C-alpha positions, 0 to 999 in steps of 0.5 A: 629311226634314222637309217645311216650308211657308212661309205668307204671314205668314212662319210656317213649319209643319213638315208632318213634326212637325205643328207651326209652327217658329221660325227658331230651331228650325229652325236647331237641325234643321239642326245636328242633321244633319236633311234639310229642304225649304221650300216656298212654300205659295201657289207651290210654289217650293222656298225652302230655298236662300234660307231656310238662306242667310238663317240663315247670315247671321244666325248670330252666330258665323258673322258673327264669322268672315266677311269685312268688309262692305266686301269683301262690297259689292265681291263683290256688285258684281263678281257672277257667278262672284266672288260664286258662288265666295265663296258656295260656299266659305262654305256648304262651310265651314259644312256641314263644321262641321255635319258634324263636330259630327254625327259627333262625336255619333254612338253607337259599339257595340263588339261582342265575342264575349265570355267568362266569364273574365277578358275583362272586365278586358281590355275595360276596358283597351281602353275606355279607348282608345276612350273617350280617342280618342272623346271626345264619342261615347258608347260601348256594349259588346255581346257576340255570344255567346248562351252567354256572355250566359246564363252571365253572367246565371246566374252574376253576375245581369248582363245583357248586350246583343247588338248587335241589342238595343243598336242597337234600343235607340238607335233607339227613344231617338231616334238616327238614326245608329250605328257598329257596330264589330266586336272580332272578328279575322277577317271569319268567321261573327260578322261575317257575323251582325252585318252581317245584323243591322243590317238589322233596325233602322230606323237609319242605320249603318256597321260597322267591319271586323274587326282583320285586314280589309286588308294594311295591317291585317296589317302594322300588327297584326304591328308591334303584336305586337313587345313580346310576340315573343321575340328568340330566332331559335332559338325557334319562335313560334307564334300560335294563333288560333281557326280557322274553316270560313268562307271567312276561314280564309285569314286564318291563313296570309296573316298567317303570311306577313305575320309571317314577312316581318317577324320571319323563319321562326321565325313560324308560325300555328296554329288550334284548329280546323279546318285547320292545327291542332296536329299540323299546326303541330307537324310544321312546327316539328320539320321546321324543326329548333326544339327551343324554342317560345313559344305566343302566343294569336292571340285578343282575350283569353287567356280560356277557349280558352288556359287549356284548349286552349292550356296546362292540359290533357293534350291541350293545345298546351303538354303535347303539344309538351312530349311531343314534346320541345319546350321551351315557353314561354307568352305569356299576353296576348291582342291586346286587352292590347296598346294598339296593337291596340286603336288599330287598331280605333280606326282602323276606327271612324274609317273607319266615321264617314267613310262613314256616311250623313249 
């Protein structure tokens, strides 16, 4: 908030920045989304509305868009409600333009868990969609896994920032607002930590929700998966997620329900850890009479978990299914490799932009 004093000589003094300020500079401060209050130094009267109204009248681009002088004269003669209504609509339009400009300048922090395998090729693909969708917002990638950050630093000498570090950096650079978009799939432990961390930095922020945060998200994600789901009705389709001991574990059976509504009872969702694991899922597939199964990673990237736990090791899902006479096919694409999934994250960024305090 800028506290500005107006002196008898018409000079304006910004008590917050401790300097005199011109009308042009005052206009810039307002356009940047800063809050102001202007007080008459002698009387203490609030002059904010009258001075801002004067700025609107003086602004050339606004003057070019306004009504004719004859119309303004008629409105003035009528006075009362007519003049109030016009002024309100005019100022509302100016405020909306300023808000839109501010929103387009807010930096966006993308937060992935990270992985040490082929994740960065997928992140690069996703980034193209983010950049195309948010042309004027600067986008920064961060990673929440300390192990991944350490491994990348050790093996490739690349320093990756976590969300808290990047948020602090942007605050130090003078940014007053930031969007932090989670690239996690569920509202689990990682997302909880992200929400807690943002309170450590003195900056206004809004957090975009993970992929599967609402029923609408479930439906949109199920539709986005159409390109990787085999059409064979005699083949089970198993989405394999990470799993969690967080209350968000219920995301997995809930998503299976949505998938079955869309694609039928051939759809199954299992997890690598905790409940609804490999043996539980295998028993369900065998009980349903399936002899073939397609394994699809319910992970942002088909990375380390995919290579070790789903396909390669002797105790992997693929090898275990095959030992149980289930013919297995593999889809080696994570969700981040599907453009329509990235667009759901874009929707969540837009939702965050729509609620961030201005």
